[in-house]
C-alpha positions as CSV (number, residue, x, y, z in Angstrom):
1,X,0.0,0.0,0.0
2,X,3.0,2.3,0.6
3,X,3.8,2.7,-3.1
4,X,0.1,3.3,-3.9
5,X,0.1,6.2,-1.4
6,X,3.3,7.5,-3.0
7,X,1.9,7.3,-6.5
8,X,-1.3,9.2,-5.6
9,X,0.4,11.9,-3.4
10,X,0.8,14.3,-6.3
11,X,-2.8,13.9,-7.4
12,X,-4.1,14.4,-3.8
13,X,-2.0,17.6,-3.5
14,X,-3.7,18.9,-6.6
15,X,-7.1,18.5,-5.0
16,X,-6.0,20.1,-1.8
17,X,-4.7,23.2,-3.6
18,X,-7.3,23.5,-6.3
19,X,-8.4,27.0,-5.2
20,X,-4.8,28.3,-5.4
21,X,-4.1,26.6,-8.7
22,X,-6.5,28.8,-10.6
23,X,-4.1,31.8,-10.4
24,X,-1.0,29.8,-11.2
25,X,0.3,27.8,-14.1
26,X,0.0,24.0,-13.8
27,X,1.5,21.4,-16.0
28,X,0.6,17.7,-16.0
29,X,3.4,15.2,-16.9
30,X,2.5,11.6,-17.5
31,X,5.1,8.9,-16.8
32,X,4.4,5.4,-18.2
33,X,5.4,2.7,-15.8
34,X,4.4,-1.0,-15.8
35,X,1.9,-3.4,-14.1
36,X,1.0,-3.0,-10.4
37,X,2.8,-6.2,-9.5
38,X,6.2,-5.1,-11.0
39,X,8.9,-2.6,-10.1
40,X,8.3,0.2,-12.6
41,X,4.9,1.1,-11.1
42,X,6.1,1.9,-7.5
43,X,9.4,3.4,-8.8
44,X,7.5,5.6,-11.2
45,X,5.3,6.7,-8.4
46,X,8.3,7.7,-6.3
47,X,9.8,9.7,-9.2
48,X,6.4,11.4,-9.9
49,X,6.2,12.4,-6.3
50,X,9.8,13.7,-6.2
51,X,9.5,15.9,-9.3
52,X,6.0,17.3,-8.6
53,X,5.4,20.6,-6.9
54,X,1.7,21.5,-7.4
55,X,0.6,25.1,-7.2
56,X,0.2,26.2,-3.7
57,X,2.7,23.8,-2.2
58,X,5.0,24.9,0.5
59,X,8.5,26.0,-0.7
60,X,11.2,23.4,-0.6
61,X,13.3,25.3,1.9
62,X,10.3,25.4,4.3
63,X,9.7,21.6,4.3
64,X,7.6,21.5,1.2
65,X,8.1,19.8,-2.2
66,X,11.4,20.2,-3.9
67,X,9.9,19.3,-7.3
68,X,9.4,21.6,-10.3
69,X,7.1,24.5,-9.5
70,X,3.6,24.0,-11.0
71,X,4.4,20.5,-12.2
72,X,2.1,17.6,-11.4
73,X,3.7,14.3,-12.5
74,X,1.4,11.2,-12.6
75,X,2.7,7.6,-12.8
76,X,0.4,5.6,-15.1
77,X,0.2,1.8,-15.1
78,X,1.0,0.5,-18.6
79,X,2.2,-2.6,-20.4
80,X,5.7,-1.4,-19.7
81,X,8.8,-0.7,-21.8
82,X,7.7,-1.2,-25.4
83,X,4.3,0.5,-24.7
84,X,6.0,3.4,-23.0
85,X,8.5,4.2,-25.8
86,X,5.8,4.0,-28.4
87,X,3.5,6.3,-26.4
88,X,6.3,8.8,-25.9
89,X,7.1,8.9,-29.6
90,X,3.4,9.5,-30.4
91,X,3.1,12.2,-27.8
92,X,0.7,10.2,-25.7
93,X,3.0,10.4,-22.7
94,X,5.7,12.8,-21.7
95,X,8.0,10.3,-20.1
96,X,8.3,6.6,-19.2
97,X,10.4,3.8,-17.8
98,X,12.0,1.3,-20.2
99,X,14.7,-1.4,-20.3
100,X,17.8,-0.4,-22.1
101,X,17.4,-3.2,-24.7
102,X,13.9,-2.0,-25.7
103,X,15.2,1.6,-25.8
104,X,18.0,0.6,-28.1
105,X,15.7,-1.4,-30.5
106,X,13.1,1.3,-30.5
107,X,15.4,4.3,-31.2
108,X,17.3,2.5,-33.9
109,X,14.3,0.7,-35.4
110,X,15.5,-2.9,-34.9
111,X,14.0,-6.2,-33.8
112,X,10.3,-5.7,-33.0
113,X,10.6,-2.1,-34.1
114,X,12.2,-2.9,-37.4
115,X,11.2,-0.2,-39.9
116,X,9.5,1.8,-37.1
117,X,12.2,3.7,-35.3
118,X,11.4,6.1,-32.5
119,X,13.8,9.0,-33.1
120,X,12.2,11.3,-30.5
121,X,13.4,9.2,-27.6
122,X,15.8,10.9,-25.2
123,X,17.4,9.7,-22.0
124,X,17.0,11.5,-18.6
125,X,18.7,8.9,-16.4
126,X,19.8,5.3,-16.0
127,X,18.0,4.0,-12.9
128,X,18.6,0.4,-11.7
129,X,19.3,-3.1,-13.0
130,X,16.3,-5.3,-13.8
131,X,16.9,-9.1,-13.3
132,X,15.3,-11.6,-15.6
133,X,13.3,-14.0,-13.4
134,X,12.3,-17.4,-14.7
135,X,9.7,-18.4,-12.1
136,X,8.7,-22.1,-11.5
137,X,6.1,-23.6,-9.2
138,X,7.4,-24.7,-5.8
139,X,9.5,-27.9,-6.3
140,X,9.6,-27.3,-10.1
141,X,12.8,-28.0,-11.9
142,X,14.3,-27.6,-15.4
143,X,17.5,-29.3,-16.7
144,X,17.9,-26.4,-19.1
145,X,16.0,-23.8,-21.0
146,X,15.3,-26.3,-23.8
147,X,13.1,-28.2,-21.3
148,X,10.5,-25.4,-21.7
149,X,9.4,-27.0,-25.1
150,X,5.9,-28.3,-24.8
151,X,5.2,-26.4,-21.6
152,X,2.8,-23.5,-20.7
153,X,5.1,-20.5,-20.4
154,X,4.3,-16.9,-19.5
155,X,6.4,-14.6,-21.8
156,X,5.2,-11.3,-20.3
157,X,2.6,-8.9,-21.6
158,X,2.3,-7.9,-25.3
159,X,4.3,-4.7,-25.9
160,X,6.7,-5.2,-23.0
161,X,10.4,-5.1,-23.2
162,X,10.6,-8.4,-21.3
163,X,8.6,-10.2,-24.1
164,X,10.9,-8.8,-26.8
165,X,14.0,-10.1,-24.9
166,X,12.5,-13.4,-23.9
167,X,11.5,-14.3,-27.4
168,X,15.0,-13.5,-28.7
169,X,16.6,-15.5,-25.9
170,X,14.3,-18.5,-26.3
171,X,14.9,-18.4,-30.0
172,X,18.6,-19.0,-29.3
173,X,17.6,-22.4,-27.8
174,X,15.2,-23.4,-30.5
175,X,12.1,-22.4,-28.6
176,X,9.3,-20.3,-30.2
177,X,5.6,-19.9,-30.0
178,X,5.2,-22.9,-32.2
179,X,6.6,-25.4,-29.6
180,X,5.4,-23.8,-26.3
181,X,1.9,-22.8,-25.1
182,X,2.8,-19.1,-24.8
183,X,0.8,-16.8,-22.4
184,X,0.9,-13.1,-22.8
185,X,0.3,-11.9,-19.2
186,X,1.6,-9.3,-16.9
187,X,3.6,-10.2,-13.8
188,X,0.6,-10.4,-11.4
189,X,-1.4,-12.5,-13.8
190,X,1.5,-14.8,-14.4
191,X,2.1,-15.3,-10.6
192,X,-1.6,-16.1,-10.2
193,X,-1.5,-18.7,-13.0
194,X,1.6,-20.3,-11.5
195,X,-0.2,-20.5,-8.1
196,X,-3.3,-22.0,-9.7
197,X,-1.3,-24.6,-11.7
198,X,-2.2,-23.0,-15.0
199,X,1.4,-22.2,-16.0
200,X,4.5,-24.3,-15.8
201,X,6.9,-21.3,-15.9
202,X,7.0,-17.6,-16.6
203,X,9.5,-14.9,-17.3
204,X,9.6,-11.4,-16.0
205,X,12.4,-8.8,-15.9
206,X,12.2,-6.3,-13.0
207,X,14.1,-4.8,-10.1
208,X,14.3,-7.1,-7.1
209,X,12.4,-7.8,-5.0
210,X,9.2,-7.9,-7.1
211,X,5.9,-7.4,-5.3
212,X,3.9,-10.1,-7.1
213,X,6.7,-12.7,-6.6
214,X,7.0,-11.8,-2.9
215,X,3.3,-12.6,-2.6
216,X,3.6,-15.8,-4.6
217,X,6.7,-16.9,-2.5
218,X,4.9,-16.3,0.8
219,X,1.7,-18.1,-0.2
220,X,2.1,-21.0,-2.7
221,X,5.9,-20.8,-2.8
222,X,8.1,-20.7,-6.0
223,X,11.4,-21.6,-7.5
224,X,13.7,-19.5,-9.6
225,X,15.6,-21.0,-12.5
226,X,19.4,-20.4,-12.4
227,X,20.9,-20.0,-15.9
228,X,24.0,-22.0,-16.8
229,X,27.1,-20.2,-17.9
230,X,26.4,-21.2,-21.5
231,X,22.8,-19.9,-21.3
232,X,24.0,-16.6,-19.9
233,X,26.5,-16.3,-22.7
234,X,24.0,-17.1,-25.4
235,X,21.4,-14.7,-23.9
236,X,24.0,-11.9,-23.8
237,X,24.8,-12.7,-27.5
238,X,21.3,-12.3,-28.8
239,X,20.3,-9.4,-26.5
240,X,23.6,-7.5,-25.9
241,X,22.1,-5.2,-23.3
242,X,21.2,-8.0,-21.0
243,X,24.4,-8.7,-19.0
244,X,25.3,-11.4,-16.4
245,X,23.7,-10.9,-13.0
246,X,22.9,-12.7,-9.8
247,X,19.8,-12.6,-7.6
248,X,21.3,-13.2,-4.1
249,X,20.0,-16.0,-1.9
250,X,17.3,-14.8,0.4
251,X,16.1,-12.0,-1.9
252,X,12.9,-14.0,-1.7
253,X,12.4,-15.8,1.6
254,X,11.6,-19.2,0.0
255,X,14.5,-19.1,-2.5
256,X,17.6,-19.8,-0.3
257,X,20.1,-20.0,-3.2
258,X,21.9,-17.7,-5.6
259,X,20.1,-17.4,-9.0
260,X,22.3,-16.8,-12.0
261,X,20.6,-14.8,-14.7
262,X,20.9,-11.8,-16.9
263,X,19.8,-8.2,-16.3
264,X,19.1,-5.0,-18.2
265,X,19.2,-1.5,-17.0
266,X,15.9,0.3,-16.4
267,X,15.9,3.9,-17.6
268,X,13.8,7.0,-17.4
269,X,13.2,8.5,-20.9
270,X,11.3,11.4,-22.4
271,X,10.7,13.0,-25.8
272,X,12.9,15.4,-27.7
273,X,9.8,17.6,-27.9
274,X,9.9,18.3,-24.1
275,X,11.3,21.8,-23.4
276,X,15.0,21.9,-22.4
277,X,14.4,24.0,-19.3
278,X,11.6,21.8,-18.0
279,X,13.6,18.6,-18.4
280,X,16.6,20.4,-16.7
281,X,14.4,21.2,-13.7
282,X,13.0,17.7,-13.6
283,X,16.5,16.2,-13.7
284,X,17.6,18.6,-11.0
285,X,14.6,17.6,-8.8
286,X,15.2,13.9,-9.4
287,X,18.7,14.2,-7.8
288,X,17.7,16.6,-5.1
289,X,18.8,15.5,-1.6
290,X,15.2,15.3,-0.5
291,X,14.5,12.8,-3.3
292,X,17.2,10.6,-1.9
293,X,15.1,10.1,1.2
294,X,12.0,9.2,-0.9
295,X,14.0,6.7,-3.0
296,X,15.7,5.1,0.0
297,X,12.5,4.6,2.0
298,X,10.0,4.0,-0.8
299,X,11.2,0.8,-2.5
300,X,14.2,-1.6,-2.2
301,X,15.3,-0.8,-5.7
302,X,15.1,2.9,-5.0
303,X,18.3,2.6,-2.9
304,X,20.3,1.8,-6.0
305,X,19.1,4.7,-8.0
306,X,22.1,7.0,-7.7
307,X,23.5,10.1,-9.4
308,X,26.9,8.5,-9.8
309,X,25.3,5.7,-12.1
310,X,22.8,8.0,-13.9
311,X,24.8,7.8,-17.1
312,X,25.9,4.2,-16.8
313,X,25.7,2.2,-20.1
314,X,24.6,5.1,-22.2
315,X,27.6,5.1,-24.5
316,X,26.7,1.7,-26.0
317,X,23.1,2.6,-26.4
318,X,23.8,5.5,-28.8
319,X,20.5,7.2,-27.7
320,X,21.0,10.9,-26.9
321,X,20.5,12.5,-23.6
322,X,17.8,15.1,-23.5
323,X,19.5,18.5,-23.7
324,X,17.9,19.5,-20.4
325,X,19.3,16.5,-18.7
326,X,22.7,17.0,-20.3
327,X,22.8,20.5,-19.0
328,X,22.2,19.3,-15.4
329,X,24.9,16.5,-15.7
330,X,27.4,19.0,-17.0
331,X,26.7,21.3,-14.0
332,X,27.0,18.3,-11.7
333,X,30.4,17.4,-13.2
334,X,29.3,14.0,-14.6
335,X,30.0,15.3,-18.2
336,X,33.1,17.2,-18.9
């Protein structure tokens, strides 16, 4: 419930200050996130809260919001990465969270976006690593990814970055929609199907720990598949922006072993159409010391969202920073 309260804080503040707002400029800024059972949704809510400063709010130096004056950011639940980058390109959202692989493919018009590049995409910040989870029922076991053939497998929701990557990774092991019973479901739906015995396995990439998996683990129980070294290498070969990673033992109470997998960086992006000064102020608010408190206390993954890693991995993506964000990072000394 904590992250639901965070996500709605900006909207509540608008209602409380409606009378004052009439005489002041107010701008709404939509941030596409992901499903409620994942990590993008609560993280997006934290970011929205941090950068908002509705008309009538107390000044930052007097204990009020340190966001952008007049800005009301709203985190919207979506089908995640691929949906978000498409919506930003179309002007249907001002910003969104996306995995680095999806961002690369979308900007350059490759893989699922072949012939449909999204040239307006611009980076605000690298946020946190997202581990690819392959969830199995309690007591479930695979001898290798190839064992998924003939099984009922959740491949994440249509339009998500996870689905794009999963289909590429499975393809490297001779697995496709023709030899599995593929289910396009979000994280919460997949966890429910595993619990009910309607799925044999499901994939989902998100920052740990994932809310829907915590619930599954504490009720029906679950296992996480640990990739072999060869599987990690092949996965990295077909999706270069997924890199080797480990989910430490105990991240989920019922999974007392290290899980070897691959991970992709989650990023905050916007459109080139967004004004430079606005994005500069948003980036500045994102890294305000008061935002640090929100991130540290709001979600486990918020603790790893750090200014010092805000530009990590951007060189290989070849997706430009937004000029407003670049201006801030130059002032902060991250860009010489």
